[in-house]
C-alpha positions in Angstrom: 13.0 23.4 33.0 10.4 24.5 30.4 6.8 24.6 31.6 3.9 24.3 29.1 1.8 26.9 31.0 3.0 30.1 32.7 1.1 31.4 35.7 0.9 34.9 37.1 2.9 35.8 40.2 -0.3 36.6 42.1 -1.8 33.2 41.2 1.5 31.5 42.2 1.7 33.3 45.5 -2.0 32.6 46.2 -1.5 28.9 45.5 1.7 28.9 47.7 0.0 30.6 50.7 -3.1 28.3 50.2 -1.3 25.0 49.7 1.5 25.4 52.3 -0.9 25.2 55.4 -3.0 22.6 53.6 -0.1 20.4 52.9 1.1 20.8 56.5 -2.4 20.0 57.8 -2.6 17.0 55.6 0.7 15.7 56.9 -0.2 16.4 60.5 -3.7 15.0 60.0 -2.4 11.9 58.3 0.1 11.4 61.1 -2.6 12.0 63.7 -4.9 9.5 62.1 -2.1 7.0 61.6 -1.3 7.2 65.4 -4.7 7.8 66.9 -6.8 5.2 65.0 -4.7 2.2 66.1 -4.9 3.6 69.7 -8.7 3.9 69.4 -8.8 0.3 68.1 -6.7 -0.9 71.0 -8.8 1.1 73.5 -12.1 -0.3 72.1 -10.8 -3.8 72.3 -9.8 -3.3 75.9 -13.3 -1.8 76.7 -15.0 -4.8 75.0 -12.9 -7.3 77.0 -13.4 -5.5 80.3 -17.2 -4.9 79.6 -17.8 -8.6 78.9 -15.9 -9.7 82.0 -17.7 -7.0 84.1 -21.1 -7.9 82.8 -20.5 -11.6 83.4 -19.3 -10.9 87.0 -22.2 -8.6 87.9 -24.9 -10.7 86.4 -23.5 -13.8 88.0 -23.4 -12.0 91.3 -27.1 -10.9 90.8 -28.3 -14.3 89.7 -26.3 -16.0 92.5 -28.2 -13.7 95.0 -31.4 -15.0 93.4 -30.2 -18.6 93.9 -29.4 -17.9 97.5 -32.9 -16.4 98.0 -34.6 -19.5 96.6 -32.2 -21.7 98.7 -33.4 -20.0 101.8 -37.0 -20.5 100.8 -36.3 -24.2 100.0 -34.7 -24.7 103.4 -37.7 -23.3 105.4 -40.7 -24.2 103.3 -41.4 -27.6 105.0 -41.9 -26.1 108.4 -44.6 -23.6 107.4 -48.3 -23.9 106.8 -49.9 -23.1 103.5 -50.6 -19.5 104.4 -47.2 -18.9 105.8 -45.6 -20.6 102.8 -47.5 -18.4 100.5 -46.2 -15.3 102.5 -42.7 -16.7 102.2 -43.0 -17.1 98.4 -44.4 -13.5 98.2 -41.5 -12.2 100.3 -38.9 -14.2 98.3 -40.4 -13.0 94.9 -40.0 -9.3 95.8 -39.0 -7.2 92.8 -36.5 -9.7 91.3 -38.8 -12.6 90.3 -41.8 -12.4 88.2 -43.2 -15.6 89.5 -42.3 -18.4 92.1 -43.9 -21.8 92.0 -43.8 -24.7 94.6 -44.1 -28.0 92.8 -44.6 -31.4 94.5 -42.7 -34.4 93.4 -45.2 -35.1 90.6 -44.9 -31.6 89.2 -48.2 -30.3 90.5 -48.3 -26.7 91.7 -48.8 -26.5 95.5 -48.4 -22.8 95.9 -47.4 -19.8 93.8 -46.6 -16.1 93.9 -47.0 -14.1 90.6 -46.3 -10.4 90.0 -49.5 -8.5 89.3 -51.8 -11.5 90.0 -54.3 -11.2 92.8 -54.8 -14.0 95.4 -57.9 -15.5 93.7 -56.1 -16.1 90.4 -53.1 -17.4 92.3 -55.3 -19.9 94.1 -56.6 -21.1 90.7 -53.0 -22.0 89.7 -52.8 -24.6 92.6 -53.2 -28.0 91.1 -51.8 -27.0 87.7 -49.7 -29.9 86.2 -46.2 -28.6 85.3 -44.5 -32.0 85.2 -43.6 -31.5 81.6 -41.4 -28.5 82.5 -37.8 -29.3 81.4 -36.4 -27.3 84.3 -38.5 -29.3 86.8 -37.5 -32.6 85.2 -33.8 -31.7 85.2 -33.8 -30.6 88.9 -35.9 -33.6 90.0 -33.5 -36.0 88.2 -30.2 -34.4 89.5 -31.3 -33.0 92.8 -29.3 -29.9 92.0 -30.3 -26.3 91.2 -30.5 -25.4 87.5 -31.1 -22.5 85.2 -33.2 -22.8 82.0 -32.6 -21.3 78.6 -35.0 -18.6 77.4 -38.5 -19.9 77.2 -42.1 -18.8 77.2 -43.6 -19.0 80.7 -46.7 -21.4 80.8 -48.2 -19.2 83.6 -47.4 -15.6 82.8 -47.0 -16.0 79.0 -43.8 -13.8 78.9 -40.3 -14.7 77.7 -38.2 -15.5 80.7 -35.4 -17.7 82.2 -36.1 -20.0 85.1 -34.2 -21.1 88.2 -35.2 -24.4 89.9 -34.0 -25.3 93.4 -34.9 -28.7 95.1 -36.4 -28.9 98.6 -33.9 -31.2 100.3 -36.2 -33.1 102.6 -39.4 -33.6 100.5 -38.1 -33.7 96.9 -40.3 -30.8 96.0 -39.0 -28.1 93.6 -39.2 -24.4 93.8 -39.1 -22.6 90.4 -38.5 -18.8 90.1 -39.0 -17.0 86.8 -37.0 -13.9 85.9 -38.2 -11.9 82.9 -35.8 -10.9 80.2 -36.7 -7.3 80.8 -35.2 -7.6 84.3 -32.0 -9.1 82.9 -31.8 -6.4 80.2 -32.2 -3.7 82.8 -29.2 -5.1 84.7 -27.3 -5.3 81.4 -28.0 -1.7 80.6 -26.9 -0.7 84.1 -23.6 -2.5 83.4 -22.7 -0.5 80.2 -19.5 1.6 80.7 -19.6 3.1 77.2 -22.6 4.6 75.3 -21.6 2.8 72.2 -21.2 -0.5 74.0 -23.8 -3.2 73.1 -24.2 -6.3 75.2 -25.6 -9.8 74.6 -26.4 -12.5 77.0 -26.7 -15.8 75.0 -27.9 -19.1 76.3 -26.5 -22.6 75.4 -28.8 -22.8 72.3 -27.5 -19.4 71.0 -30.8 -17.6 71.8 -30.5 -14.1 73.1 -31.3 -13.9 76.8 -30.7 -10.2 77.1 -29.6 -7.4 74.7 -29.0 -3.7 75.2 -31.1 -3.5 72.0 -34.4 -5.0 73.3 -35.9 -5.4 69.9 -33.8 -8.5 69.5 -34.3 -10.1 72.9 -35.7 -13.6 72.7 -36.2 -13.4 69.0 -32.9 -14.3 67.4 -30.5 -17.2 67.4 -26.9 -16.2 67.2 -25.2 -19.6 66.7 -24.2 -18.5 63.2 -22.1 -15.6 64.6 -18.5 -16.7 64.9 -17.8 -15.2 68.3 -20.9 -16.9 69.8 -20.0 -20.2 68.2 -16.4 -19.9 69.5 -17.5 -18.9 73.0 -19.9 -21.8 73.4 -17.4 -24.3 71.9 -14.4 -23.1 73.9 -12.4 -22.2 70.8 -10.2 -19.0 70.4 -12.5 -16.0 70.4 -12.1 -13.4 67.5 -11.8 -9.8 68.6 -13.6 -8.4 65.6 -17.0 -9.4 64.1 -19.4 -8.4 61.4 -23.1 -8.4 62.2 -26.1 -7.0 60.3 -23.8 -5.2 57.9 -21.7 -3.5 60.6 -18.2 -4.2 62.0 -17.5 -4.4 65.7 -14.8 -4.8 68.2 -16.0 -7.7 70.4 -15.3 -10.1 73.2 -17.0 -13.0 74.9 -17.0 -14.4 78.4 -18.6 -17.8 79.2 -20.2 -18.4 82.7 -19.8 -22.0 83.7 -22.3 -21.7 86.6 -25.1 -20.3 84.4 -24.1 -21.8 81.1 -24.5 -18.4 79.4 -22.2 -16.5 77.1 -21.7 -12.7 77.7 -20.8 -10.9 74.5 -19.8 -7.2 74.4 -19.3 -5.3 71.1 -18.4 -1.7 70.1 -18.8 -0.3 66.6 -15.6 -0.3 64.5 -14.5 2.1 61.7 -16.6 5.2 61.0 -19.5 3.7 63.0 -17.4 4.2 66.1 -18.1 7.6 67.6 -14.5 8.2 68.8 -13.1 7.3 65.3 -15.7 9.4 63.6 -15.0 12.3 65.9 -11.2 12.1 65.3 -11.7 11.9 61.5 -14.2 14.8 61.6 -11.8 17.0 63.7 -9.1 16.5 61.0 -11.6 17.0 58.2 -13.1 20.2 59.8 -9.5 21.5 60.3 -8.8 20.9 56.7 -12.0 22.6 55.5 -11.5 25.5 57.9 -7.9 26.0 56.8 -9.0 25.9 53.2 -11.6 28.5 53.7 -9.3 30.8 55.6 -6.6 30.3 52.9 -9.1 31.1 50.1 -10.1 34.3 51.9 -6.7 35.5 53.1 -4.2 34.2 50.5 -5.3 36.5 47.6 -5.2 39.5 49.9 -1.7 38.7 51.1 -0.6 37.9 47.5 -2.0 41.2 46.2 -0.1 43.1 48.9 3.2 41.4 47.9 2.9 41.8 44.2 1.9 45.5 44.3 5.6 46.6 44.2 6.6 44.0 41.5 3.7 45.1 39.3 5.0 48.7 39.4 8.5 47.5 38.6 7.0 45.5 35.6 5.3 48.7 34.3 8.5 50.6 34.6 10.4 47.9 32.7 7.8 48.0 29.9 8.4 51.7 29.6 12.1 51.1 29.1 11.3 48.4 26.5 9.1 50.9 24.6 12.0 53.5 24.6 10.7 55.7 27.4 12.6 56.7 30.5 10.7 56.4 33.8 11.0 59.2 36.3 11.1 57.2 39.6 11.3 53.5 40.5 8.8 52.1 43.1 9.6 50.7 46.5 7.6 48.6 48.9 7.7 46.6 52.2 9.6 43.7 50.7 13.3 44.2 50.9 14.2 41.9 48.0 11.7 43.6 45.7 13.2 47.0 46.6 16.6 45.6 45.7 15.2 44.3 42.4 13.8 47.8 41.7 17.2 49.4 42.4 19.0 46.9 40.2 16.6 47.4 37.3 17.0 51.2 37.6 20.8 50.8 37.4 20.4 48.4 34.4 18.1 50.9 32.7 20.7 53.6 33.0 23.3 51.3 31.6 21.1 50.3 28.7 20.6 53.9 27.7 24.3 54.5 27.6 25.0 51.3 25.8 22.3 52.0 23.3 24.1 55.1 22.2 27.4 53.1 21.9 25.6 50.4 19.9 24.2 52.9 17.4 27.7 54.1 16.7 29.0 50.5 16.4 26.1 49.6 14.1 26.9 52.4 11.7 30.5 51.2 11.6 29.4 47.6 11.1 27.0 48.5 8.3 29.9 50.1 6.4 32.0 47.0 7.0 29.2 44.7 5.9 28.8 46.7 2.6 32.5 46.4 1.9 32.6 42.7 2.8 29.5 42.0 0.7 31.2 43.4 -2.4 34.3 41.2 -1.7 32.1 38.1 -1.1 30.2 38.7 -4.3 33.4 38.7 -6.3 34.7 35.7 -4.4 31.4 33.8 -5.0 31.7 34.5 -8.7 35.2 33.1 -8.8 34.1 30.1 -6.8 31.2 29.4 -9.0 33.4 29.4 -12.1 35.9 27.1 -10.3 33.0 24.7 -9.3 31.7 24.6 -12.9 35.2 23.8 -14.0 35.6 21.0 -11.4 32.2 19.5 -12.4 33.2 19.6 -16.0 36.6 18.0 -15.2 35.0 15.3 -13.1 32.6 14.5 -15.9 35.4 14.3 -18.3 37.4 12.1 -15.9 34.4 9.7 -15.5 33.9 9.5 -19.3 37.7 9.1 -19.7 37.6 6.2 -17.2 34.8 4.5 -19.1 36.6 4.9 -22.4 39.8 3.7 -20.9 38.1 0.6 -19.7 36.8 0.1 -23.2 40.2 0.6 -24.5 41.6 -2.0 -22.2 38.9 -4.3 -23.4 39.8 -3.6 -27.0 43.5 -4.4 -26.3 42.6 -7.6 -24.6 40.3 -8.7 -27.3 42.9 -7.9 -30.0 45.5 -9.9 -28.1 43.1 -12.8 -27.7 42.1 -12.7 -31.4 45.8 -13.0 -32.4 46.0 -16.6 -31.3 42.9 -18.1 -33.2 43.7 -15.9 -36.3 47.4 -17.0 -36.3 46.3 -20.6 -35.9 43.8 -20.2 -38.8 46.5 -18.6 -41.0 49.0 -21.4 -40.2 46.3 -24.1 -41.0 45.5 -22.4 -44.3 49.2 -22.1 -45.2 49.5 -25.9 -44.6 46.5 -26.6 -46.7 47.9 -24.5 -49.6 51.2 -26.5 -49.3 49.2 -29.8 -49.4 47.3 -28.6 -52.5 50.6 -27.8 -54.3 52.0 -31.3 -53.4 48.7 -32.9 -54.6 49.0 -31.0 -57.9 52.6 -32.4 -58.5 51.4 -35.8 -57.6 48.6 -35.6 -60.1 51.1 -34.6 -62.9 53.5 -37.4 -62.0 50.9 -40.1 -61.3 48.3 -40.2 -58.6 48.0 -43.2 -56.3 45.0 -44.1 -54.2 47.0 -43.7 -51.0 48.1 -40.3 -52.0 44.5 -39.2 -52.6 43.4 -40.7 -49.2 46.3 -39.0 -47.3 45.5 -35.7 -49.0 41.8 -35.8 -48.1 42.7 -36.6 -44.4 45.2 -33.8 -44.1 42.8 -31.4 -45.7 40.0 -32.5 -43.3 42.3 -31.9 -40.3 43.5 -28.6 -41.5 40.0 -27.4 -42.3 38.8 -28.5 -38.9 41.6 -26.6 -37.1 40.9 -23.5 -39.2 37.2 -23.8 -38.6 37.6 -24.1 -34.8 39.9 -21.1 -34.6 37.7 -19.0 -36.9 34.7 -19.8 -34.8 36.6 -18.8 -31.7 37.5 -15.5 -33.3 33.9 -15.0 -34.4 32.6 -15.5 -30.8 35.1 -13.0 -29.4 34.2 -10.5 -32.1 30.5 -11.0 -31.5 30.8 -10.6 -27.7 33.1 -7.6 -28.1 30.7 -6.1 -30.6 27.7 -6.3 -28.2 29.7 -5.2 -25.2 31.2 -2.2 -27.2 27.7 -1.2 -28.4 26.3 -1.4 -24.9 29.2 0.6 -23.4 29.3 3.4 -25.9 25.5 3.9 -26.3 23.4 3.7 -23.1 20.0 2.4 -24.1 17.4 0.1 -22.6 16.5 -3.3 -23.8 15.4 -6.7 -22.7 18.3 -9.1 -22.3 19.2 -12.4 -20.7 21.4 -12.1 -17.6 23.3 -15.3 -18.5 24.3 -14.0 -21.9 25.4 -10.6 -20.5 27.6 -12.0 -17.7 29.1 -14.7 -19.9 29.9 -12.3 -22.7 31.4 -9.8 -20.3 33.6 -12.4 -18.6 34.6 -13.8 -22.0 35.8 -10.3 -23.1 37.7 -9.8 -19.8 39.6 -13.2 -20.0 42.4 -11.9 -22.2 43.3 -9.2 -19.7 43.2 -11.5 -16.7 46.3 -13.3 -15.5 46.2 -17.1 -16.1 46.8 -17.7 -12.4 43.5 -15.9 -11.5 40.5 -18.1 -12.0 37.2 -16.4 -12.8 34.3 -18.8 -12.0 30.7 -18.0 -13.0 28.2 -20.2 -11.2 25.4 -21.6 -13.3 22.9 -18.8 -14.1 19.3 -19.9 -15.0 18.6 -19.0 -18.7 15.1 -17.9 -17.8 16.3 -14.8 -16.0 15.6 -11.7 -18.2 15.9 -8.1 -17.3 14.3 -5.0 -18.8 17.1 -2.7 -18.0 20.4 -1.1 -19.3 22.9 -3.8 -20.3 25.7 -1.3 -20.9 25.6 0.0 -17.4 25.1 -3.5 -16.0 28.1 -4.9 -18.0 30.2 -1.9 -17.0 29.5 -2.6 -13.3 30.4 -6.3 -13.7 33.6 -5.3 -15.6 34.6 -2.8 -13.0 34.0 -5.1 -10.0 35.9 -8.0 -11.6 38.7 -5.7 -12.7 38.9 -4.2 -9.2 39.2 -7.7 -7.6 41.9 -8.7 -10.2 44.0 -5.6 -9.5 43.6 -5.3 -5.7 42.7 -8.6 -4.1 45.7 -10.7 -5.3 49.0 -9.0 -4.7 50.7 -12.4 -5.2 48.9 -12.8 -8.6 46.9 -16.0 -7.8 43.3 -16.5 -6.6 39.7 -17.0 -7.5 36.9 -14.6 -8.3 33.4 -16.2 -8.1 30.2 -14.7 -9.6 26.9 -16.0 -8.1 23.4 -15.1 -9.1 20.3 -15.7 -7.0 16.7 -14.3 -6.8 15.8 -12.9 -3.4 12.2 -12.4 -4.6 10.1 -12.4 -7.8 10.9 -8.8 -8.7 14.7 -8.6 -8.3 18.0 -10.4 -8.7 21.2 -10.3 -6.8 24.7 -10.8 -8.2 27.6 -11.5 -5.8 31.2 -11.0 -6.9 33.4 -12.6 -4.3 37.1 -13.1 -4.1 39.4 -15.0 -1.7 42.0 -12.2 -1.7 43.6 -10.1 1.1 40.4 -8.2 2.0 40.0 -4.7 3.3 40.0 -2.9 6.6 36.8 -1.2 7.8 38.2 2.3 7.1 38.9 1.4 3.4 35.5 -0.3 3.0 33.7 2.8 4.2 35.4 5.0 1.6 35.7 2.6 -1.3 32.8 4.1 -3.3 34.0 7.7 -2.9 35.3 9.4 -6.1 39.1 9.4 -6.6 39.6 7.1 -3.6 42.2 4.4 -4.4 44.8 2.3 -2.6 47.0 2.3 -5.6 47.3 6.0 -6.3 50.2 6.7 -8.7 50.2 3.0 -9.7 47.6 3.2 -12.4 44.5 3.5 -10.1 42.1 6.5 -10.7 39.6 5.8 -7.9 36.7 6.2 -10.3 35.8 2.6 -11.2 33.8 1.7 -8.1 32.3 5.3 -7.9 31.0 4.9 -11.5 29.7 1.4 -10.6 27.9 2.7 -7.5 26.2 5.6 -9.4 25.2 3.2 -12.2 23.5 0.8 -9.9 21.8 3.4 -7.7 20.9 6.0 -10.4 20.4 4.0 -13.6 19.6 0.4 -12.6 17.5 1.4 -9.6 19.3 -1.0 -7.2 21.9 -1.1 -4.4 25.6 -2.0 -4.3 27.3 -3.0 -1.0 30.5 -4.5 0.2 31.5 -6.8 3.1 35.2 -7.4 3.8 37.7 -8.0 6.5 41.5 -8.4 6.3 42.6 -11.9 5.3 39.0 -13.1 4.4 38.5 -11.6 1.0 35.8 -9.2 -0.2 32.2 -9.7 -1.5 30.4 -7.1 -3.6 26.6 -7.5 -3.7 24.5 -6.0 -6.5 20.7 -6.1 -6.1 18.6 -4.6 -8.9 15.0 -5.0 -10.0 14.1 -7.1 -13.0 12.5 -4.0 -14.5 14.6 -0.9 -14.2 12.8 2.3 -13.1 11.6 4.6 -15.9 13.7 7.7 -16.5 12.3 11.1 -17.6 13.0 10.3 -21.2 13.7 6.8 -22.4 14.7 5.2 -25.7 12.4 2.5 -27.2 12.9 -0.9 -25.5 14.7 -3.3 -27.7 14.1 -7.1 -27.5 17.2 -9.1 -27.6 17.1 -11.8 -30.3 18.8 -15.1 -29.7 
């Protein structure tokens, strides 16, 4: 493999010693995190579940003890006098209740015990109307104990929850108030994890207690999914988002109290255990990196000291000097390399001497071979010039031969109309002689009429044949001029193709039909008619000679305009076709399938060069055995300008 940048051995070894432990640590750290983080999530979920259940159980137990205490007071309050009942309320309040009230059936305070209130103030409370208290109303209506939601105490003015217990015999009600601070202190005591936060939520979604006291009694949590699910009895999610943080959470609902106990532990990097695990891996990575940066260069320098000395010795050999001693070091492989290079250096010195001798011998051989090659090159150059000259002569000979065949065909074709004209004229002379004799012997009207008719017929025949001969001569004249002198002019494509085919007809077998599709008279080319006609002649002649071994078939010439700047001529036959190998070589010089049978192999080569080099177009062929062949000529309407060009001649009609 080829690298775009080469590094020094020291740099490579330093990178190797540095990256190897880092890669290992990355792999180990990734595996550790992949294994440990799910375990931490599972552990925190378990802690959240257990904490919620534990807090619910402890708080229920504590609040149940408060219920029992008020039940005892309710059972013995009737048998006591006012002073004794107040003492019982004081004893029952203890450190658990902030206040205890005894209300009669109308909701009027009959006795009370309030924390931090002296006796005079407590006496002033007697007679206070608390009949509007919801807890009093609920207990009076049901005759059962009841806990309130969080509310502001009408007596103490603090946020609290109340417990109401009915007095069985009198219908009175004892209400005990427990401050939220008391419940929060119990909640904090129940925390089994420093990161664990606890909520106690009443039926309305209000916070009864929170390990974060800034939220106690001040926030409704009904919009939190876990609270809504716990109060509604639907499946409880084990993860929540609250105030922009993610938590593992669980909730337990107390049927007896009507409260929801929610525990939550931070999730992700907010979780101390997760954060600690990630930091351990990160610190390990950083520490390993620092140690690698400090130690790797030193170790690399110690390893390359020997190889650096070996490199210096090798440079001495490269400059033609012979080192005295080769270095060794603590690395066995480097010592082996030093020994091998020393042996190689000795071998190089001996081989250099042998090479000098061989070089001198080779120089002598090269000088001798150079002289021989110079002589051979001179002979080859002469042979190449001769071949080029011969090829040019062959090409010109082929062009003249084609013109000669054209002359022979035209001469043969002229023989018929000229013979017919001569015969017609001879008949007319004979008629004139007969008419003269009739004039001498006596001329009748019928003789005169017959003579005029016969003369008219003979003259008509002679005129038709002479006109045919004139057309042949005119077409041949233009074709011969174009073929023998290559010059540029503006010409009509219809006239060129029609004249060329007309001059070819005498040399084509009667069983081969040459069809020229109608060519628009408007198509004019500013090009070389001689070369264009030569190409048409060669392609038609090639089809006649090679496509119809049985001597019968059709050659069709079609013209169309692929765009506004060029024209295409297709010469298609329905003959035997060609194989792919023959079609690939058909434009090569001297390639012919009738070698020794009159074929030179230059006709299509001349046509290809004329189209490509003179007319500025392309010539291609498509063929397959049994389906005929189609040659396609595509040339521009205006031929490209050569280096030197004769004056353009405008064809006259």
